[in-house]
Jmol script that loads the backbone (N, CA, C; Angstrom):
load data "model"
ATOM      1  N   UNK A   1     155.991 150.410  49.365  1.00  0.00           N
ATOM      2  CA  UNK A   1     157.259 150.450  48.842  1.00  0.00           C
ATOM      3  C   UNK A   1     158.001 149.508  49.826  1.00  0.00           C
ATOM      4  N   UNK A   2     158.580 148.526  49.291  1.00  0.00           N
ATOM      5  CA  UNK A   2     159.575 147.694  50.247  1.00  0.00           C
ATOM      6  C   UNK A   2     161.021 148.092  50.149  1.00  0.00           C
ATOM      7  N   UNK A   3     161.412 148.278  48.932  1.00  0.00           N
ATOM      8  CA  UNK A   3     162.942 148.392  48.755  1.00  0.00           C
ATOM      9  C   UNK A   3     163.250 150.066  49.025  1.00  0.00           C
ATOM     10  N   UNK A   4     163.515 150.511  50.196  1.00  0.00           N
ATOM     11  CA  UNK A   4     163.805 151.543  50.670  1.00  0.00           C
ATOM     12  C   UNK A   4     165.239 151.887  50.154  1.00  0.00           C
ATOM     13  N   UNK A   5     166.058 151.148  49.638  1.00  0.00           N
ATOM     14  CA  UNK A   5     167.438 151.390  49.239  1.00  0.00           C
ATOM     15  C   UNK A   5     167.381 152.326  47.924  1.00  0.00           C
ATOM     16  N   UNK A   6     166.190 152.394  47.368  1.00  0.00           N
ATOM     17  CA  UNK A   6     166.081 153.132  46.102  1.00  0.00           C
ATOM     18  C   UNK A   6     165.550 154.622  46.453  1.00  0.00           C
ATOM     19  N   UNK A   7     165.265 154.964  47.623  1.00  0.00           N
ATOM     20  CA  UNK A   7     164.852 156.208  48.025  1.00  0.00           C
ATOM     21  C   UNK A   7     165.820 157.069  48.024  1.00  0.00           C
ATOM     22  N   UNK A   8     165.460 158.485  47.523  1.00  0.00           N
ATOM     23  CA  UNK A   8     166.287 159.461  47.628  1.00  0.00           C
ATOM     24  C   UNK A   8     166.940 159.823  49.215  1.00  0.00           C
ATOM     25  N   UNK A   9     168.118 159.944  49.314  1.00  0.00           N
ATOM     26  CA  UNK A   9     168.479 159.906  50.821  1.00  0.00           C
ATOM     27  C   UNK A   9     167.984 161.218  51.607  1.00  0.00           C
ATOM     28  N   UNK A  10     167.426 162.249  50.997  1.00  0.00           N
ATOM     29  CA  UNK A  10     166.693 163.226  51.548  1.00  0.00           C
ATOM     30  C   UNK A  10     165.436 162.765  52.214  1.00  0.00           C
ATOM     31  N   UNK A  11     164.845 161.748  51.878  1.00  0.00           N
ATOM     32  CA  UNK A  11     163.643 160.954  52.389  1.00  0.00           C
ATOM     33  C   UNK A  11     163.940 159.909  53.542  1.00  0.00           C
ATOM     34  N   UNK A  12     165.179 159.827  53.826  1.00  0.00           N
ATOM     35  CA  UNK A  12     165.631 159.032  54.862  1.00  0.00           C
ATOM     36  C   UNK A  12     166.294 159.567  56.029  1.00  0.00           C
ATOM     37  N   UNK A  13     166.133 158.809  57.214  1.00  0.00           N
ATOM     38  CA  UNK A  13     166.961 159.441  58.245  1.00  0.00           C
ATOM     39  C   UNK A  13     167.968 158.230  58.726  1.00  0.00           C
ATOM     40  N   UNK A  14     169.173 158.564  58.604  1.00  0.00           N
ATOM     41  CA  UNK A  14     170.133 157.380  58.880  1.00  0.00           C
ATOM     42  C   UNK A  14     170.593 157.378  60.555  1.00  0.00           C
ATOM     43  N   UNK A  15     170.283 156.117  60.871  1.00  0.00           N
ATOM     44  CA  UNK A  15     170.318 156.040  62.349  1.00  0.00           C
ATOM     45  C   UNK A  15     171.487 154.978  62.702  1.00  0.00           C
ATOM     46  N   UNK A  16     172.432 155.567  63.771  1.00  0.00           N
ATOM     47  CA  UNK A  16     173.576 154.513  63.999  1.00  0.00           C
ATOM     48  C   UNK A  16     172.860 153.260  64.832  1.00  0.00           C
ATOM     49  N   UNK A  17     173.463 152.184  64.399  1.00  0.00           N
ATOM     50  CA  UNK A  17     172.787 150.955  65.011  1.00  0.00           C
ATOM     51  C   UNK A  17     173.929 150.183  65.863  1.00  0.00           C
ATOM     52  N   UNK A  18     175.299 150.358  65.285  1.00  0.00           N
ATOM     53  CA  UNK A  18     176.252 149.557  66.104  1.00  0.00           C
ATOM     54  C   UNK A  18     177.754 150.041  65.313  1.00  0.00           C
ATOM     55  N   UNK A  19     178.822 149.748  66.118  1.00  0.00           N
ATOM     56  CA  UNK A  19     180.033 149.920  65.668  1.00  0.00           C
ATOM     57  C   UNK A  19     180.602 148.828  64.257  1.00  0.00           C
ATOM     58  N   UNK A  20     180.865 149.409  63.373  1.00  0.00           N
ATOM     59  CA  UNK A  20     181.347 148.337  62.445  1.00  0.00           C
ATOM     60  C   UNK A  20     182.062 147.145  62.952  1.00  0.00           C
ATOM     61  N   UNK A  21     183.015 147.368  63.829  1.00  0.00           N
ATOM     62  CA  UNK A  21     183.787 146.416  64.226  1.00  0.00           C
ATOM     63  C   UNK A  21     183.220 145.346  64.969  1.00  0.00           C
ATOM     64  N   UNK A  22     182.089 145.665  65.511  1.00  0.00           N
ATOM     65  CA  UNK A  22     181.311 144.691  66.416  1.00  0.00           C
ATOM     66  C   UNK A  22     180.348 143.805  65.467  1.00  0.00           C
ATOM     67  N   UNK A  23     180.504 144.052  64.286  1.00  0.00           N
ATOM     68  CA  UNK A  23     179.611 143.074  63.504  1.00  0.00           C
ATOM     69  C   UNK A  23     180.548 142.622  62.464  1.00  0.00           C
ATOM     70  N   UNK A  24     181.284 141.447  62.736  1.00  0.00           N
ATOM     71  CA  UNK A  24     182.127 140.816  61.633  1.00  0.00           C
ATOM     72  C   UNK A  24     181.518 140.155  60.766  1.00  0.00           C
ATOM     73  N   UNK A  25     182.485 139.796  59.612  1.00  0.00           N
ATOM     74  CA  UNK A  25     181.963 139.003  58.443  1.00  0.00           C
ATOM     75  C   UNK A  25     181.250 137.919  59.158  1.00  0.00           C
ATOM     76  N   UNK A  26     180.015 137.475  58.605  1.00  0.00           N
ATOM     77  CA  UNK A  26     179.145 136.399  58.808  1.00  0.00           C
ATOM     78  C   UNK A  26     178.289 136.619  60.092  1.00  0.00           C
ATOM     79  N   UNK A  27     178.317 137.766  60.846  1.00  0.00           N
ATOM     80  CA  UNK A  27     177.539 138.036  62.080  1.00  0.00           C
ATOM     81  C   UNK A  27     176.262 138.762  61.435  1.00  0.00           C
ATOM     82  N   UNK A  28     175.420 138.954  62.343  1.00  0.00           N
ATOM     83  CA  UNK A  28     174.075 139.767  62.135  1.00  0.00           C
ATOM     84  C   UNK A  28     173.675 140.299  63.487  1.00  0.00           C
ATOM     85  N   UNK A  29     172.886 141.457  63.397  1.00  0.00           N
ATOM     86  CA  UNK A  29     172.506 141.975  64.619  1.00  0.00           C
ATOM     87  C   UNK A  29     170.941 142.262  64.386  1.00  0.00           C
ATOM     88  N   UNK A  30     170.186 142.291  65.691  1.00  0.00           N
ATOM     89  CA  UNK A  30     168.879 142.739  65.564  1.00  0.00           C
ATOM     90  C   UNK A  30     168.521 144.124  66.177  1.00  0.00           C
ATOM     91  N   UNK A  31     168.033 144.874  65.442  1.00  0.00           N
ATOM     92  CA  UNK A  31     167.981 146.337  65.660  1.00  0.00           C
ATOM     93  C   UNK A  31     166.379 146.718  65.712  1.00  0.00           C
ATOM     94  N   UNK A  32     165.800 147.388  66.803  1.00  0.00           N
ATOM     95  CA  UNK A  32     164.410 147.961  66.748  1.00  0.00           C
ATOM     96  C   UNK A  32     164.788 149.499  66.735  1.00  0.00           C
ATOM     97  N   UNK A  33     164.040 150.241  65.686  1.00  0.00           N
ATOM     98  CA  UNK A  33     164.132 151.666  65.484  1.00  0.00           C
ATOM     99  C   UNK A  33     162.746 151.906  65.148  1.00  0.00           C
ATOM    100  N   UNK A  34     162.184 152.650  66.550  1.00  0.00           N
ATOM    101  CA  UNK A  34     160.826 152.878  66.619  1.00  0.00           C
ATOM    102  C   UNK A  34     159.884 151.696  66.178  1.00  0.00           C
ATOM    103  N   UNK A  35     159.126 151.688  65.289  1.00  0.00           N
ATOM    104  CA  UNK A  35     158.287 150.365  64.773  1.00  0.00           C
ATOM    105  C   UNK A  35     158.947 149.569  63.933  1.00  0.00           C
ATOM    106  N   UNK A  36     160.130 149.835  63.436  1.00  0.00           N
ATOM    107  CA  UNK A  36     161.114 149.092  62.480  1.00  0.00           C
ATOM    108  C   UNK A  36     161.613 147.993  63.361  1.00  0.00           C
ATOM    109  N   UNK A  37     161.688 146.702  62.966  1.00  0.00           N
ATOM    110  CA  UNK A  37     162.259 145.599  63.544  1.00  0.00           C
ATOM    111  C   UNK A  37     163.072 144.976  62.391  1.00  0.00           C
ATOM    112  N   UNK A  38     164.347 145.190  62.604  1.00  0.00           N
ATOM    113  CA  UNK A  38     165.237 145.039  61.431  1.00  0.00           C
ATOM    114  C   UNK A  38     166.396 144.046  61.981  1.00  0.00           C
ATOM    115  N   UNK A  39     166.954 143.357  60.746  1.00  0.00           N
ATOM    116  CA  UNK A  39     168.113 142.544  60.916  1.00  0.00           C
ATOM    117  C   UNK A  39     169.284 143.050  60.014  1.00  0.00           C
ATOM    118  N   UNK A  40     170.512 143.602  60.501  1.00  0.00           N
ATOM    119  CA  UNK A  40     171.600 143.890  59.963  1.00  0.00           C
ATOM    120  C   UNK A  40     172.514 142.785  59.578  1.00  0.00           C
ATOM    121  N   UNK A  41     173.006 142.432  58.483  1.00  0.00           N
ATOM    122  CA  UNK A  41     173.954 141.370  58.027  1.00  0.00           C
ATOM    123  C   UNK A  41     175.181 141.904  57.533  1.00  0.00           C
ATOM    124  N   UNK A  42     176.364 141.094  58.091  1.00  0.00           N
ATOM    125  CA  UNK A  42     177.805 141.527  57.471  1.00  0.00           C
ATOM    126  C   UNK A  42     177.913 140.175  56.533  1.00  0.00           C
ATOM    127  N   UNK A  43     178.019 140.578  54.991  1.00  0.00           N
ATOM    128  CA  UNK A  43     178.106 139.336  54.205  1.00  0.00           C
ATOM    129  C   UNK A  43     179.447 139.943  53.301  1.00  0.00           C
ATOM    130  N   UNK A  44     180.642 139.288  53.708  1.00  0.00           N
ATOM    131  CA  UNK A  44     181.617 139.675  53.048  1.00  0.00           C
ATOM    132  C   UNK A  44     182.099 141.100  53.115  1.00  0.00           C
ATOM    133  N   UNK A  45     182.060 141.596  54.367  1.00  0.00           N
ATOM    134  CA  UNK A  45     182.355 142.974  54.608  1.00  0.00           C
ATOM    135  C   UNK A  45     181.403 144.024  53.922  1.00  0.00           C
ATOM    136  N   UNK A  46     180.334 143.562  53.602  1.00  0.00           N
ATOM    137  CA  UNK A  46     179.233 144.449  53.157  1.00  0.00           C
ATOM    138  C   UNK A  46     178.113 144.356  53.916  1.00  0.00           C
ATOM    139  N   UNK A  47     177.495 145.593  54.322  1.00  0.00           N
ATOM    140  CA  UNK A  47     176.252 145.467  55.250  1.00  0.00           C
ATOM    141  C   UNK A  47     174.928 145.570  54.644  1.00  0.00           C
ATOM    142  N   UNK A  48     174.072 144.866  55.022  1.00  0.00           N
ATOM    143  CA  UNK A  48     172.564 144.728  54.524  1.00  0.00           C
ATOM    144  C   UNK A  48     171.732 144.814  55.519  1.00  0.00           C
ATOM    145  N   UNK A  49     170.414 145.475  55.588  1.00  0.00           N
ATOM    146  CA  UNK A  49     169.359 145.473  56.424  1.00  0.00           C
ATOM    147  C   UNK A  49     168.181 145.096  55.854  1.00  0.00           C
ATOM    148  N   UNK A  50     167.196 144.156  56.514  1.00  0.00           N
ATOM    149  CA  UNK A  50     166.015 143.821  56.144  1.00  0.00           C
ATOM    150  C   UNK A  50     165.168 143.916  57.241  1.00  0.00           C
ATOM    151  N   UNK A  51     163.726 143.902  56.971  1.00  0.00           N
ATOM    152  CA  UNK A  51     162.956 143.759  57.957  1.00  0.00           C
ATOM    153  C   UNK A  51     163.075 142.290  58.342  1.00  0.00           C
ATOM    154  N   UNK A  52     162.708 142.092  59.870  1.00  0.00           N
ATOM    155  CA  UNK A  52     162.800 141.020  60.650  1.00  0.00           C
ATOM    156  C   UNK A  52     161.320 140.081  60.625  1.00  0.00           C
ATOM    157  N   UNK A  53     160.801 139.916  59.368  1.00  0.00           N
ATOM    158  CA  UNK A  53     159.518 139.429  59.263  1.00  0.00           C
ATOM    159  C   UNK A  53     159.353 138.696  58.034  1.00  0.00           C
ATOM    160  N   UNK A  54     158.911 137.327  58.173  1.00  0.00           N
ATOM    161  CA  UNK A  54     158.634 136.578  56.900  1.00  0.00           C
ATOM    162  C   UNK A  54     157.276 137.157  56.216  1.00  0.00           C
ATOM    163  N   UNK A  55     157.400 137.391  54.928  1.00  0.00           N
ATOM    164  CA  UNK A  55     155.938 137.753  54.498  1.00  0.00           C
ATOM    165  C   UNK A  55     154.933 136.589  53.986  1.00  0.00           C
ATOM    166  N   UNK A  56     155.454 135.449  54.421  1.00  0.00           N
ATOM    167  CA  UNK A  56     154.799 134.348  54.322  1.00  0.00           C
ATOM    168  C   UNK A  56     153.667 134.106  55.532  1.00  0.00           C
ATOM    169  N   UNK A  57     154.271 134.250  56.780  1.00  0.00           N
ATOM    170  CA  UNK A  57     153.195 134.034  57.865  1.00  0.00           C
ATOM    171  C   UNK A  57     153.520 135.127  58.963  1.00  0.00           C
ATOM    172  N   UNK A  58     154.321 136.098  58.815  1.00  0.00           N
ATOM    173  CA  UNK A  58     154.660 137.093  59.875  1.00  0.00           C
ATOM    174  C   UNK A  58     155.807 136.706  60.904  1.00  0.00           C
ATOM    175  N   UNK A  59     156.277 135.588  60.699  1.00  0.00           N
ATOM    176  CA  UNK A  59     157.065 135.023  61.728  1.00  0.00           C
ATOM    177  C   UNK A  59     158.509 135.750  61.520  1.00  0.00           C
ATOM    178  N   UNK A  60     159.205 135.664  62.666  1.00  0.00           N
ATOM    179  CA  UNK A  60     160.738 136.218  62.724  1.00  0.00           C
ATOM    180  C   UNK A  60     161.602 135.450  61.505  1.00  0.00           C
ATOM    181  N   UNK A  61     162.537 136.089  60.794  1.00  0.00           N
ATOM    182  CA  UNK A  61     163.291 135.794  59.745  1.00  0.00           C
ATOM    183  C   UNK A  61     164.566 135.795  59.967  1.00  0.00           C
ATOM    184  N   UNK A  62     165.286 136.783  61.081  1.00  0.00           N
ATOM    185  CA  UNK A  62     166.519 136.872  61.012  1.00  0.00           C
ATOM    186  C   UNK A  62     167.582 135.807  61.784  1.00  0.00           C
ATOM    187  N   UNK A  63     166.780 134.789  62.316  1.00  0.00           N
ATOM    188  CA  UNK A  63     167.506 133.511  62.792  1.00  0.00           C
ATOM    189  C   UNK A  63     167.817 132.718  61.652  1.00  0.00           C
ATOM    190  N   UNK A  64     167.241 132.864  60.401  1.00  0.00           N
ATOM    191  CA  UNK A  64     167.492 131.726  59.427  1.00  0.00           C
ATOM    192  C   UNK A  64     168.899 131.854  58.769  1.00  0.00           C
ATOM    193  N   UNK A  65     169.103 130.560  58.395  1.00  0.00           N
ATOM    194  CA  UNK A  65     170.483 130.355  57.685  1.00  0.00           C
ATOM    195  C   UNK A  65     170.564 131.330  56.494  1.00  0.00           C
ATOM    196  N   UNK A  66     171.994 131.877  56.554  1.00  0.00           N
ATOM    197  CA  UNK A  66     172.295 132.683  55.225  1.00  0.00           C
ATOM    198  C   UNK A  66     173.169 131.772  54.280  1.00  0.00           C
ATOM    199  N   UNK A  67     172.484 131.915  53.124  1.00  0.00           N
ATOM    200  CA  UNK A  67     173.335 131.009  51.916  1.00  0.00           C
ATOM    201  C   UNK A  67     173.391 132.306  50.942  1.00  0.00           C
ATOM    202  N   UNK A  68     174.670 132.557  50.387  1.00  0.00           N
ATOM    203  CA  UNK A  68     175.270 133.507  49.722  1.00  0.00           C
ATOM    204  C   UNK A  68     174.500 134.836  50.114  1.00  0.00           C
ATOM    205  N   UNK A  69     173.511 135.133  49.442  1.00  0.00           N
ATOM    206  CA  UNK A  69     172.993 136.594  49.904  1.00  0.00           C
ATOM    207  C   UNK A  69     171.661 136.335  50.044  1.00  0.00           C
ATOM    208  N   UNK A  70     171.273 135.135  50.671  1.00  0.00           N
ATOM    209  CA  UNK A  70     169.776 134.957  50.759  1.00  0.00           C
ATOM    210  C   UNK A  70     169.571 134.383  52.388  1.00  0.00           C
ATOM    211  N   UNK A  71     168.690 134.907  52.713  1.00  0.00           N
ATOM    212  CA  UNK A  71     168.095 134.330  54.324  1.00  0.00           C
ATOM    213  C   UNK A  71     167.125 133.468  54.138  1.00  0.00           C
ATOM    214  N   UNK A  72     167.100 132.093  54.785  1.00  0.00           N
ATOM    215  CA  UNK A  72     166.133 131.337  54.703  1.00  0.00           C
ATOM    216  C   UNK A  72     165.284 131.334  55.823  1.00  0.00           C
ATOM    217  N   UNK A  73     164.072 131.464  55.521  1.00  0.00           N
ATOM    218  CA  UNK A  73     163.147 131.556  56.697  1.00  0.00           C
ATOM    219  C   UNK A  73     163.157 130.086  57.722  1.00  0.00           C
ATOM    220  N   UNK A  74     163.290 130.300  58.840  1.00  0.00           N
ATOM    221  CA  UNK A  74     163.658 129.146  59.922  1.00  0.00           C
ATOM    222  C   UNK A  74     162.302 128.288  59.887  1.00  0.00           C
ATOM    223  N   UNK A  75     161.083 129.002  59.528  1.00  0.00           N
ATOM    224  CA  UNK A  75     159.788 128.335  59.864  1.00  0.00           C
ATOM    225  C   UNK A  75     159.301 127.487  58.762  1.00  0.00           C
ATOM    226  N   UNK A  76     159.445 128.015  57.397  1.00  0.00           N
ATOM    227  CA  UNK A  76     158.811 127.336  56.172  1.00  0.00           C
ATOM    228  C   UNK A  76     159.693 127.244  55.285  1.00  0.00           C
ATOM    229  N   UNK A  77     160.971 127.848  55.180  1.00  0.00           N
ATOM    230  CA  UNK A  77     161.930 127.721  54.141  1.00  0.00           C
ATOM    231  C   UNK A  77     161.860 128.738  52.889  1.00  0.00           C
ATOM    232  N   UNK A  78     160.992 129.659  53.126  1.00  0.00           N
ATOM    233  CA  UNK A  78     160.934 130.860  52.213  1.00  0.00           C
ATOM    234  C   UNK A  78     162.431 131.514  52.136  1.00  0.00           C
ATOM    235  N   UNK A  79     162.848 132.073  50.890  1.00  0.00           N
ATOM    236  CA  UNK A  79     164.027 132.674  50.774  1.00  0.00           C
ATOM    237  C   UNK A  79     163.943 134.066  50.288  1.00  0.00           C
ATOM    238  N   UNK A  80     164.870 134.814  50.817  1.00  0.00           N
ATOM    239  CA  UNK A  80     164.689 136.483  50.447  1.00  0.00           C
ATOM    240  C   UNK A  80     166.183 136.842  50.317  1.00  0.00           C
ATOM    241  N   UNK A  81     166.445 137.817  49.326  1.00  0.00           N
ATOM    242  CA  UNK A  81     167.735 138.388  49.076  1.00  0.00           C
ATOM    243  C   UNK A  81     167.728 139.512  50.236  1.00  0.00           C
ATOM    244  N   UNK A  82     168.822 139.410  50.853  1.00  0.00           N
ATOM    245  CA  UNK A  82     168.970 140.229  51.947  1.00  0.00           C
ATOM    246  C   UNK A  82     169.548 141.872  51.218  1.00  0.00           C
ATOM    247  N   UNK A  83     169.994 141.693  49.961  1.00  0.00           N
ATOM    248  CA  UNK A  83     170.331 143.012  49.387  1.00  0.00           C
ATOM    249  C   UNK A  83     169.351 143.732  48.953  1.00  0.00           C
ATOM    250  N   UNK A  84     167.959 143.197  48.805  1.00  0.00           N
ATOM    251  CA  UNK A  84     166.888 143.869  48.115  1.00  0.00           C
ATOM    252  C   UNK A  84     165.645 143.654  48.742  1.00  0.00           C
ATOM    253  N   UNK A  85     165.443 142.532  49.598  1.00  0.00           N
ATOM    254  CA  UNK A  85     164.421 142.182  50.151  1.00  0.00           C
ATOM    255  C   UNK A  85     163.250 141.288  49.194  1.00  0.00           C
ATOM    256  N   UNK A  86     163.829 140.993  48.184  1.00  0.00           N
ATOM    257  CA  UNK A  86     163.070 140.149  47.187  1.00  0.00           C
ATOM    258  C   UNK A  86     163.021 138.827  47.480  1.00  0.00           C
ATOM    259  N   UNK A  87     161.667 138.214  47.483  1.00  0.00           N
ATOM    260  CA  UNK A  87     161.502 136.855  47.670  1.00  0.00           C
ATOM    261  C   UNK A  87     162.073 136.257  46.599  1.00  0.00           C
ATOM    262  N   UNK A  88     162.756 135.216  46.756  1.00  0.00           N
ATOM    263  CA  UNK A  88     163.368 134.067  46.012  1.00  0.00           C
ATOM    264  C   UNK A  88     162.950 132.803  45.979  1.00  0.00           C
ATOM    265  N   UNK A  89     162.122 132.390  46.959  1.00  0.00           N
ATOM    266  CA  UNK A  89     161.596 130.956  46.963  1.00  0.00           C
ATOM    267  C   UNK A  89     160.210 130.945  47.850  1.00  0.00           C
ATOM    268  N   UNK A  90     159.453 130.130  47.424  1.00  0.00           N
ATOM    269  CA  UNK A  90     158.066 129.949  48.011  1.00  0.00           C
ATOM    270  C   UNK A  90     158.466 129.276  49.358  1.00  0.00           C
ATOM    271  N   UNK A  91     157.591 129.237  50.283  1.00  0.00           N
ATOM    272  CA  UNK A  91     156.199 129.716  50.067  1.00  0.00           C
ATOM    273  C   UNK A  91     155.720 131.217  50.129  1.00  0.00           C
ATOM    274  N   UNK A  92     156.669 132.098  50.417  1.00  0.00           N
ATOM    275  CA  UNK A  92     156.602 133.437  50.480  1.00  0.00           C
ATOM    276  C   UNK A  92     156.387 133.858  48.993  1.00  0.00           C
ATOM    277  N   UNK A  93     155.372 135.021  48.713  1.00  0.00           N
ATOM    278  CA  UNK A  93     155.380 135.446  47.302  1.00  0.00           C
ATOM    279  C   UNK A  93     155.427 136.923  47.513  1.00  0.00           C
ATOM    280  N   UNK A  94     155.477 137.720  48.655  1.00  0.00           N
ATOM    281  CA  UNK A  94     155.647 139.132  48.813  1.00  0.00           C
ATOM    282  C   UNK A  94     157.059 139.476  49.060  1.00  0.00           C
ATOM    283  N   UNK A  95     157.778 140.524  48.710  1.00  0.00           N
ATOM    284  CA  UNK A  95     158.822 140.986  49.147  1.00  0.00           C
ATOM    285  C   UNK A  95     158.788 141.486  50.540  1.00  0.00           C
ATOM    286  N   UNK A  96     159.975 141.646  51.269  1.00  0.00           N
ATOM    287  CA  UNK A  96     160.110 142.229  52.541  1.00  0.00           C
ATOM    288  C   UNK A  96     161.055 143.559  52.551  1.00  0.00           C
ATOM    289  N   UNK A  97     160.744 144.309  53.574  1.00  0.00           N
ATOM    290  CA  UNK A  97     161.636 145.668  53.475  1.00  0.00           C
ATOM    291  C   UNK A  97     163.074 145.481  53.522  1.00  0.00           C
ATOM    292  N   UNK A  98     163.711 146.207  52.551  1.00  0.00           N
ATOM    293  CA  UNK A  98     165.083 146.226  52.673  1.00  0.00           C
ATOM    294  C   UNK A  98     165.501 147.565  52.963  1.00  0.00           C
ATOM    295  N   UNK A  99     166.655 148.092  53.651  1.00  0.00           N
ATOM    296  CA  UNK A  99     166.904 149.531  53.983  1.00  0.00           C
ATOM    297  C   UNK A  99     168.293 149.620  53.474  1.00  0.00           C
ATOM    298  N   UNK A 100     168.818 150.875  53.067  1.00  0.00           N
ATOM    299  CA  UNK A 100     170.176 151.248  52.830  1.00  0.00           C
ATOM    300  C   UNK A 100     171.136 151.222  54.178  1.00  0.00           C
ATOM    301  N   UNK A 101     172.091 150.782  54.019  1.00  0.00           N
ATOM    302  CA  UNK A 101     172.987 150.636  55.008  1.00  0.00           C
ATOM    303  C   UNK A 101     174.240 151.356  54.622  1.00  0.00           C
ATOM    304  N   UNK A 102     174.943 152.247  55.578  1.00  0.00           N
ATOM    305  CA  UNK A 102     176.236 152.810  55.344  1.00  0.00           C
ATOM    306  C   UNK A 102     177.072 152.971  56.488  1.00  0.00           C
ATOM    307  N   UNK A 103     178.444 153.034  56.261  1.00  0.00           N
ATOM    308  CA  UNK A 103     179.248 153.320  57.470  1.00  0.00           C
ATOM    309  C   UNK A 103     179.910 154.576  57.570  1.00  0.00           C
ATOM    310  N   UNK A 104     179.634 155.325  58.628  1.00  0.00           N
ATOM    311  CA  UNK A 104     180.138 156.671  58.859  1.00  0.00           C
ATOM    312  C   UNK A 104     180.800 156.688  59.980  1.00  0.00           C
ATOM    313  N   UNK A 105     182.086 157.117  59.923  1.00  0.00           N
ATOM    314  CA  UNK A 105     182.926 157.343  61.276  1.00  0.00           C
ATOM    315  C   UNK A 105     182.966 156.162  62.111  1.00  0.00           C
ATOM    316  N   UNK A 106     183.086 154.860  61.511  1.00  0.00           N
ATOM    317  CA  UNK A 106     183.068 153.522  62.097  1.00  0.00           C
ATOM    318  C   UNK A 106     181.994 153.003  62.632  1.00  0.00           C
ATOM    319  N   UNK A 107     180.629 153.852  62.278  1.00  0.00           N
ATOM    320  CA  UNK A 107     179.431 153.350  62.666  1.00  0.00           C
ATOM    321  C   UNK A 107     178.536 152.906  61.647  1.00  0.00           C
ATOM    322  N   UNK A 108     177.796 151.901  61.912  1.00  0.00           N
ATOM    323  CA  UNK A 108     176.951 151.348  60.956  1.00  0.00           C
ATOM    324  C   UNK A 108     175.572 152.170  61.110  1.00  0.00           C
ATOM    325  N   UNK A 109     175.137 152.592  60.102  1.00  0.00           N
ATOM    326  CA  UNK A 109     173.863 153.467  60.071  1.00  0.00           C
ATOM    327  C   UNK A 109     172.889 152.955  59.129  1.00  0.00           C
ATOM    328  N   UNK A 110     171.640 152.843  59.427  1.00  0.00           N
ATOM    329  CA  UNK A 110     170.517 152.513  58.702  1.00  0.00           C
ATOM    330  C   UNK A 110     169.535 153.446  58.207  1.00  0.00           C
ATOM    331  N   UNK A 111     169.195 153.505  57.008  1.00  0.00           N
ATOM    332  CA  UNK A 111     168.353 154.505  56.515  1.00  0.00           C
ATOM    333  C   UNK A 111     166.850 154.155  56.721  1.00  0.00           C
ATOM    334  N   UNK A 112     166.250 154.924  57.510  1.00  0.00           N
ATOM    335  CA  UNK A 112     164.691 154.833  57.884  1.00  0.00           C
ATOM    336  C   UNK A 112     164.045 155.912  57.193  1.00  0.00           C
ATOM    337  N   UNK A 113     163.035 155.421  56.381  1.00  0.00           N
ATOM    338  CA  UNK A 113     161.978 156.404  55.476  1.00  0.00           C
ATOM    339  C   UNK A 113     161.419 157.465  56.595  1.00  0.00           C
ATOM    340  N   UNK A 114     161.581 158.584  56.356  1.00  0.00           N
ATOM    341  CA  UNK A 114     160.952 159.879  56.971  1.00  0.00           C
ATOM    342  C   UNK A 114     159.384 159.624  56.738  1.00  0.00           C
ATOM    343  N   UNK A 115     158.615 159.181  55.759  1.00  0.00           N
ATOM    344  CA  UNK A 115     157.358 159.155  55.572  1.00  0.00           C
ATOM    345  C   UNK A 115     156.564 158.310  56.305  1.00  0.00           C
TER     346      UNK A 115
END
end "model"
wireframe off; spacefill off
backbone 0.3
color backbone group
């Protein structure tokens, strides 16, 4: 399963990653939580988290250009929806992990699966 957004919250551990005020609109941060390497984006005041790996060749994805709600892989141009992890353009054909994000007491928290 890649889209962890749809998991019941009881199957997630929400981990604080940054103060919301530190990640302004248009910014992104890179976060490592155990074996999870993530990128958290602020797009229009909404926060999204995806795995920092292109499913096409395993390269990093987080430095790619963001167009609307898609991140473009800087290596080969594959595109992924940051809201769902869904691949939207070749050469990638497999979705990437997407994680739920919430803001609690001014902190951005990312939901990591417990399983």
